[in-house]
DOTI-905448 format. One record per residue: residue number from 1; residue in one letter; x, y, z of N, C-alpha, C in turn. Coordinates in nm, 4 decimals. Layout:
N
NUM,A,X,Y,Z,X,Y,Z,X,Y,Z
...
This chain:
156
1,M,-0.1751,1.1905,-1.0593,-0.1626,1.3469,-0.9704,-0.0860,1.4613,-1.0143
2,T,-0.0246,1.4141,-1.1012,0.0974,1.5052,-1.1789,0.1575,1.4744,-1.2821
3,T,0.2579,1.5475,-1.3554,0.3061,1.5234,-1.4969,0.4909,1.4333,-1.4069
4,P,0.4933,1.3326,-1.4322,0.6379,1.2898,-1.3210,0.7358,1.3288,-1.3923
5,A,0.8367,1.3737,-1.3079,0.9363,1.4515,-1.3668,1.0631,1.4232,-1.3936
6,H,1.0120,1.2175,-1.4283,1.1144,1.1440,-1.4728,1.0317,1.0358,-1.5422
7,A,0.9510,1.0615,-1.6313,0.8539,0.9405,-1.7402,0.9599,0.8456,-1.7292
8,G,0.9601,0.6518,-1.7095,0.8771,0.6027,-1.7445,0.9954,0.5632,-1.6985
9,R,1.0305,0.6355,-1.4677,1.0648,0.5676,-1.4199,1.0010,0.4865,-1.3601
10,M,1.0424,0.3451,-1.2482,0.9883,0.2917,-1.1864,0.9789,0.3126,-1.0426
11,L,0.9235,0.2428,-0.9606,0.9485,0.2411,-0.8805,0.9502,0.0615,-0.7642
12,F,1.0608,0.0391,-0.7657,1.0106,-0.1005,-0.6106,1.0827,-0.0820,-0.5195
13,L,0.9606,-0.0857,-0.4596,0.9908,-0.0667,-0.3202,0.9963,-0.2319,-0.2671
14,N,1.1239,-0.2378,-0.2308,1.1945,-0.3402,-0.0744,1.1472,-0.4309,0.0461
15,I,1.1295,-0.5099,0.0023,1.0824,-0.5201,0.1878,1.0471,-0.6551,0.2461
16,P,1.1738,-0.7058,0.3356,1.1622,-0.8498,0.4238,1.0450,-0.9215,0.5031
17,V,1.0739,-1.0462,0.4046,1.0113,-1.1188,0.4492,0.9855,-1.2562,0.5499
18,A,0.9091,-1.3766,0.6565,0.9837,-1.4640,0.6663,0.9369,-1.5889,0.6500
19,D,0.8360,-1.5641,0.5364,0.7506,-1.7107,0.4647,0.7556,-1.6508,0.3400
20,L,0.8550,-1.6567,0.2299,0.8255,-1.5674,0.0951,0.6852,-1.6103,0.0504
21,E,0.5890,-1.7459,0.0521,0.5330,-1.7203,-0.0307,0.3653,-1.7673,0.0956
22,R,0.3612,-1.7373,0.2075,0.3164,-1.7345,0.2530,0.2338,-1.5618,0.2527
23,S,0.3667,-1.5053,0.2013,0.3125,-1.3503,0.2137,0.2910,-1.3532,0.0407
24,K,0.3219,-1.4804,-0.0101,0.2447,-1.4252,-0.1490,0.1222,-1.4406,-0.1172
25,A,0.0846,-1.4819,-0.0684,-0.0371,-1.6072,-0.0538,-0.1306,-1.5437,-0.0070
26,F,-0.0596,-1.4491,0.0997,-0.1525,-1.3053,0.2000,-0.2060,-1.2189,0.0603
27,F,-0.1273,-1.1890,0.0113,-0.0788,-1.0549,-0.0614,-0.2303,-1.0606,-0.2028
28,A,-0.1901,-1.2067,-0.3042,-0.3607,-1.2388,-0.2983,-0.4170,-1.2585,-0.3533
29,Q,-0.4476,-1.2386,-0.1872,-0.5747,-1.2351,-0.1558,-0.6924,-1.0802,-0.1017
30,L,-0.5309,-1.0170,-0.1157,-0.5698,-0.8231,-0.1048,-0.5766,-0.8527,-0.3154
31,G,-0.5803,-0.9545,-0.3923,-0.5937,-0.8934,-0.4596,-0.4674,-0.9330,-0.5518
32,F,-0.3218,-0.8687,-0.4823,-0.2511,-0.8349,-0.5973,-0.1940,-0.9102,-0.6808
33,S,-0.1333,-0.9344,-0.8453,-0.0477,-1.0523,-0.9038,0.0923,-1.0556,-0.8361
34,F,0.1333,-1.1078,-0.8759,0.2914,-1.1029,-0.9484,0.3543,-1.1263,-1.0538
35,N,0.4564,-1.0268,-1.1135,0.5290,-1.0761,-1.2471,0.6233,-1.2425,-1.2349
36,P,0.5740,-1.3513,-1.2622,0.6596,-1.4363,-1.2686,0.8435,-1.4634,-1.2883
37,K,0.8743,-1.2884,-1.4289,0.9804,-1.3340,-1.4930,1.0701,-1.2792,-1.3898
38,F,1.0073,-1.1806,-1.2421,1.1077,-1.1538,-1.1471,1.0339,-1.2017,-0.9902
39,T,0.9908,-1.3478,-1.0287,0.9364,-1.4178,-0.8740,1.0070,-1.5483,-0.8997
40,D,1.1340,-1.5557,-0.8492,1.1693,-1.7255,-0.7310,1.1452,-1.6930,-0.6299
41,E,1.2546,-1.8424,-0.5633,1.2493,-1.9493,-0.4083,1.2221,-1.8393,-0.2653
42,T,1.3456,-1.6666,-0.3915,1.4040,-1.6183,-0.2974,1.3141,-1.4563,-0.2687
43,A,1.3193,-1.4347,-0.3865,1.2060,-1.3049,-0.4688,1.0581,-1.3085,-0.4680
44,A,0.9731,-1.1785,-0.4960,0.8344,-1.2483,-0.5294,0.8390,-1.0615,-0.5661
45,C,0.7512,-1.0513,-0.7127,0.7932,-0.9676,-0.7769,0.6000,-0.8925,-0.8098
46,M,0.5787,-0.8028,-0.6479,0.4028,-0.8085,-0.5844,0.3620,-0.6834,-0.7437
47,L,0.2714,-0.6452,-0.8403,0.2362,-0.5996,-0.8974,0.1373,-0.4610,-0.8167
48,V,0.1778,-0.3146,-0.8323,0.1424,-0.2736,-0.7438,-0.0058,-0.0989,-0.7962
49,G,0.1301,-0.0924,-0.9794,0.0790,0.0098,-1.0430,0.1069,-0.0703,-1.1291
50,E,0.1368,0.0486,-1.2358,0.2247,0.0325,-1.3049,0.3444,0.1020,-1.4058
51,H,0.3826,0.2044,-1.2644,0.5036,0.1187,-1.2929,0.5623,0.1012,-1.1451
52,A,0.4877,0.0598,-1.0108,0.5211,0.0511,-0.8946,0.4908,-0.0931,-0.8473
53,F,0.6541,-0.1016,-0.8183,0.6494,-0.2333,-0.7265,0.6845,-0.3121,-0.6178
54,V,0.6325,-0.3981,-0.5517,0.6761,-0.4301,-0.4666,0.7792,-0.5808,-0.4731
55,M,0.8721,-0.5544,-0.4187,0.9705,-0.6876,-0.4351,0.9188,-0.7482,-0.2615
56,L,0.8722,-0.8702,-0.2350,0.9165,-0.9034,-0.1315,0.9945,-0.9779,-0.1523
57,L,1.1023,-0.9859,-0.0960,1.1963,-1.0767,-0.0666,1.2837,-1.1725,0.0531
58,S,1.3060,-1.3030,0.0908,1.2996,-1.3789,0.2538,1.4647,-1.2614,0.2833
59,R,1.4227,-1.2763,0.3853,1.5038,-1.1720,0.4345,1.6357,-1.2195,0.3783
60,E,1.6242,-1.3047,0.3355,1.8539,-1.3774,0.3245,1.8170,-1.3329,0.2047
61,K,1.7585,-1.2907,0.1503,1.7575,-1.2526,-0.0342,1.8046,-1.0751,0.0135
62,F,1.6998,-1.0457,0.1522,1.6373,-0.8119,0.0967,1.8203,-0.8159,0.1964
63,A,1.8854,-0.8652,0.2937,2.0159,-0.8731,0.3569,2.1922,-0.8785,0.2868
64,E,2.1892,-0.9240,0.1401,2.2451,-0.9611,0.0351,2.2494,-0.7667,-0.0002
65,F,2.1072,-0.7095,0.0247,2.1158,-0.5071,-0.0165,2.1563,-0.4665,0.0705
66,T,2.2041,-0.4625,0.1968,2.1872,-0.4285,0.3121,2.3619,-0.3532,0.3480
67,K,2.3749,-0.3061,0.4245,2.5292,-0.3621,0.5181,2.4757,-0.3515,0.6014
68,L,2.3301,-0.2764,0.6445,2.2425,-0.2248,0.8170,2.2420,-0.3622,0.8604
69,P,2.1846,-0.3304,0.9726,2.1221,-0.4492,1.0627,1.9667,-0.4034,0.9866
70,M,1.9097,-0.5886,1.0441,1.7732,-0.5033,0.9420,1.6563,-0.5424,1.0794
71,A,1.5815,-0.4179,1.0468,1.4665,-0.4655,1.2247,1.3873,-0.5137,1.1742
72,D,1.3146,-0.5358,1.2939,1.1204,-0.6032,1.2898,1.1122,-0.5039,1.2677
73,P,1.0319,-0.5800,1.2062,0.8708,-0.4573,1.1829,0.8272,-0.4184,1.2644
74,T,0.7548,-0.5297,1.4068,0.6474,-0.5772,1.5156,0.6889,-0.4603,1.5844
75,T,0.8661,-0.4123,1.5445,0.7980,-0.3195,1.6954,0.9118,-0.2063,1.6205
76,H,0.9440,-0.1935,1.5441,0.9679,-0.0192,1.4676,0.9048,-0.0183,1.3752
77,T,0.9089,0.0759,1.2859,0.7961,0.1304,1.2008,0.9146,0.2270,1.0900
78,L,0.8875,0.1535,1.0456,1.0435,0.2219,0.9363,0.9877,0.3342,0.8658
79,A,0.8701,0.2620,0.7695,0.7579,0.3308,0.6289,0.6275,0.3297,0.6628
80,L,0.5989,0.3881,0.5993,0.3987,0.3046,0.5797,0.4258,0.3043,0.4560
81,Y,0.3310,0.1599,0.4133,0.3525,0.1195,0.2712,0.1860,0.0972,0.2212
82,C,0.1033,0.2158,0.1609,0.0011,0.3030,0.1166,-0.0090,0.2829,-0.0502
83,F,-0.1152,0.2409,-0.0449,-0.1566,0.2510,-0.1635,-0.3538,0.2326,-0.1920
84,S,-0.3212,0.2937,-0.3420,-0.4401,0.3433,-0.3639,-0.5470,0.2802,-0.4113
85,V,-0.7072,0.2616,-0.3925,-0.8061,0.2061,-0.4897,-0.9452,0.3109,-0.5679
86,S,-0.9751,0.1860,-0.5805,-1.1064,0.2970,-0.6564,-1.2327,0.3598,-0.5841
87,S,-1.2789,0.2629,-0.4735,-1.3505,0.3071,-0.3968,-1.3591,0.3101,-0.2358
88,R,-1.4432,0.4010,-0.1616,-1.4397,0.3361,-0.0803,-1.4585,0.2052,0.0299
89,D,-1.5548,0.1958,-0.1118,-1.6301,0.0387,-0.0788,-1.4791,-0.0624,-0.0463
90,E,-1.4558,-0.0877,-0.1644,-1.3047,-0.0874,-0.1577,-1.2107,-0.1041,-0.0375
91,V,-1.2149,0.0799,-0.0435,-1.1363,0.0246,0.0819,-1.1452,-0.1251,0.2001
92,D,-1.2755,-0.0830,0.1979,-1.3171,-0.1740,0.3162,-1.3278,-0.2987,0.2983
93,A,-1.2932,-0.3199,0.1861,-1.2865,-0.5255,0.1621,-1.1510,-0.5239,0.0524
94,V,-1.1041,-0.4854,0.0735,-0.9410,-0.5388,0.1048,-0.9109,-0.5068,0.2570
95,S,-0.9147,-0.4495,0.3188,-0.9275,-0.4438,0.4633,-0.9336,-0.5459,0.5132
96,A,-1.0961,-0.5529,0.4534,-1.1474,-0.7449,0.5027,-1.1090,-0.8245,0.4800
97,A,-1.0392,-0.7985,0.3337,-0.9731,-0.9248,0.2705,-0.7696,-0.9998,0.3704
98,A,-0.7515,-0.8299,0.5043,-0.6761,-0.8312,0.4851,-0.6584,-0.9215,0.6330
99,L,-0.7631,-0.8803,0.7385,-0.7992,-0.9469,0.7911,-0.7812,-1.0795,0.8288
100,A,-0.8947,-1.1531,0.7222,-0.9430,-1.2485,0.6868,-0.8006,-1.3671,0.7080
101,A,-0.7249,-1.2808,0.5693,-0.5744,-1.3541,0.5587,-0.4688,-1.4062,0.6737
102,G,-0.5535,-1.3145,0.7976,-0.4085,-1.3625,0.8523,-0.3606,-1.2657,0.9132
103,G,-0.3687,-1.0765,0.9007,-0.2654,-0.9729,0.9305,-0.4270,-0.8434,1.0456
104,S,-0.3617,-0.8007,1.1025,-0.4042,-0.7710,1.2372,-0.4514,-0.6165,1.1817
105,E,-0.5908,-0.5487,1.2791,-0.6084,-0.4145,1.1906,-0.4976,-0.3350,1.3148
106,A,-0.4657,-0.2007,1.2075,-0.3803,-0.1187,1.2797,-0.4179,-0.0096,1.4123
107,D,-0.5196,0.0561,1.2781,-0.6092,0.2383,1.2980,-0.7546,0.0790,1.2655
108,G,-0.8910,0.2143,1.3209,-0.9808,0.1851,1.2344,-0.9435,0.3170,1.1435
109,A,-1.1127,0.3083,1.0699,-1.1550,0.3778,0.9395,-1.0868,0.5035,1.0031
110,E,-1.0737,0.5995,0.8552,-0.9518,0.7308,0.9357,-1.0807,0.8369,0.7799
111,D,-1.1317,0.8493,0.8276,-1.2480,0.9651,0.6883,-1.2497,1.0906,0.6839
112,Y,-1.1981,1.1374,0.5636,-1.1224,1.2947,0.5809,-1.2452,1.3263,0.5182
113,G,-1.3272,1.2975,0.4628,-1.4156,1.3693,0.4160,-1.3769,1.3077,0.2033
114,F,-1.3011,1.3655,0.1894,-1.1966,1.4266,0.0404,-1.0837,1.2361,-0.0149
115,M,-1.0937,1.1518,0.1395,-1.0050,1.0833,0.1555,-1.0576,0.9819,0.2961
116,Y,-1.0828,0.8283,0.2312,-1.1211,0.7782,0.3157,-0.9999,0.6000,0.3376
117,S,-0.9516,0.5783,0.4322,-0.8405,0.5161,0.4397,-0.7880,0.4270,0.6175
118,R,-0.8012,0.2423,0.6036,-0.7898,0.1563,0.7237,-0.6275,0.1153,0.6921
119,S,-0.5902,0.1003,0.8324,-0.4475,0.0213,0.8203,-0.4850,-0.0731,0.8040
120,F,-0.3787,-0.1741,0.7940,-0.3422,-0.2511,0.8832,-0.2256,-0.3554,0.8548
121,F,-0.1633,-0.4430,0.9208,-0.0334,-0.5176,1.0065,-0.0629,-0.5907,0.8999
122,D,0.0395,-0.6530,0.8132,0.1019,-0.7841,0.7215,0.1476,-0.9356,0.8172
123,L,0.1622,-1.0273,0.7399,0.1804,-1.0919,0.8771,0.3617,-1.0763,0.8963
124,D,0.4130,-1.0038,0.8918,0.5519,-0.9570,0.9062,0.5637,-0.8629,0.9849
125,G,0.4175,-0.8159,1.0235,0.4275,-0.6825,1.0929,0.4058,-0.5645,0.9619
126,H,0.4540,-0.5406,0.9086,0.4672,-0.4255,0.7949,0.3305,-0.3797,0.8704
127,G,0.3999,-0.2699,0.8543,0.2462,-0.1104,0.8515,0.1855,-0.1124,0.6863
128,W,0.0904,-0.1513,0.6656,-0.0322,-0.1681,0.4807,-0.0868,-0.0091,0.5676
129,Q,-0.1407,0.0779,0.4746,-0.2744,0.1850,0.4038,-0.3313,0.1573,0.2897
130,V,-0.4926,0.1517,0.3338,-0.5139,0.1410,0.1718,-0.6229,0.2254,0.2035
131,M,-0.5929,0.3196,-0.0029,-0.7401,0.4650,0.0559,-0.7777,0.4869,-0.0487
132,W,-0.8933,0.5366,-0.0652,-0.9551,0.6046,-0.1809,-0.9717,0.7972,-0.1083
133,M,-0.9784,0.8541,-0.2042,-0.8829,0.9776,-0.2641,-1.0550,0.9986,-0.3542
134,D,-1.1484,1.1093,-0.2950,-1.2196,1.1904,-0.4492,-1.1703,1.2424,-0.6397
135,P,-1.1457,1.1419,-0.6467,-1.1389,1.2260,-0.7943,-1.1033,1.3935,-0.7634
136,A,-1.1365,1.4714,-0.7476,-1.2025,1.5664,-0.7514,-1.0411,1.6484,-0.7198
137,A,-1.0494,1.5594,-0.5240,-1.0032,1.6142,-0.4664,-0.7895,1.5855,-0.5133
138,V,-0.7980,1.4754,-0.5921,-0.6470,1.4519,-0.6852,-0.6610,1.5963,-0.7590
139,E,-0.7439,1.5927,-0.7887,-0.6914,1.6684,-0.9386,-0.7137,1.8857,-0.8912
140,Q,-0.7904,1.8770,-0.8432,-0.7994,2.0476,-0.7388,-0.7058,2.0318,-0.6476
141,G,-0.6424,1.8551,-0.5883,-0.5299,1.9332,-0.4488,-0.6677,1.9103,-0.3527
142,P,-0.6147,1.8636,-0.1949,-0.6879,1.8646,-0.1048,-0.7982,1.9974,0.0263
143,E,-0.7120,2.0835,-0.0675,-0.7282,2.2247,0.0152,-0.8621,2.3254,-0.0780
144,A,-0.7583,2.2745,-0.2590,-0.8863,2.4335,-0.3001,-1.0324,2.2922,-0.2589
145,F,-1.0207,2.0914,-0.2942,-1.1763,2.0524,-0.3521,-1.2026,2.1302,-0.1647
146,A,-1.2297,2.1069,-0.0729,-1.2041,2.1572,0.0555,-1.3165,2.2905,0.0340
147,A,-1.2436,2.4234,0.0506,-1.2770,2.4929,-0.0404,-1.4047,2.4614,-0.1499
148,S,-1.3896,2.3984,-0.2385,-1.5167,2.4153,-0.3620,-1.6459,2.3769,-0.2573
149,V,-1.5631,2.2478,-0.1717,-1.7817,2.1689,-0.0989,-1.7953,2.2862,-0.0439
150,Q,-1.7344,2.4226,0.0239,-1.8127,2.4363,0.1321,-1.8489,2.6137,0.0462
151,D,-1.7948,2.6756,-0.0461,-1.8741,2.7231,-0.1500,-1.9855,2.6365,-0.1445
152,T,-2.0390,2.5000,-0.1937,-2.1101,2.3900,-0.2893,-2.2268,2.3859,-0.1104
153,D,-2.1742,2.3979,-0.0055,-2.2029,2.4401,0.0930,-2.3445,2.5290,0.1176
154,A,-2.2496,2.6630,0.0730,-2.2371,2.7907,0.1858,-2.3890,2.8360,0.0304
155,T,-2.3849,2.7452,-0.0849,-2.4606,2.8374,-0.1722,-2.5801,2.6930,-0.2224
156,A,-2.6155,2.5838,-0.1758,-2.7051,2.5801,-0.0453,-2.8066,2.5365,0.0120
């Protein structure tokens, strides 16, 4: 979307899961793969983007990294994990795969014209959103994109 302030940085998002193998199977059904070099019986490194990863950690492993108590994702929202896909149809396909794999729908489809998304809860209750954004809106920004669409509509 823009040039990163810190080229080469990687993002590792760590989330606790009750059953690591079950969570790996769930996310594999959504099309994600795992880096075997950083995956063992307590953790799985899920590949999300070129420099973005989600570490699925057993609750015991996760507890080693924090001094604060773990929140129950079925009763408290601490974050909404969002990832993009390449088309509106893929939003629907990934969401359908999440539901078929045992996830539950969080919200219905949200259509903003330049952006389309669906939300679901994974097997542990973590909230996920899968979204598509029009490449022109990514390039121009949503307000400029909306204005250009209005200008096109006005001249038609």
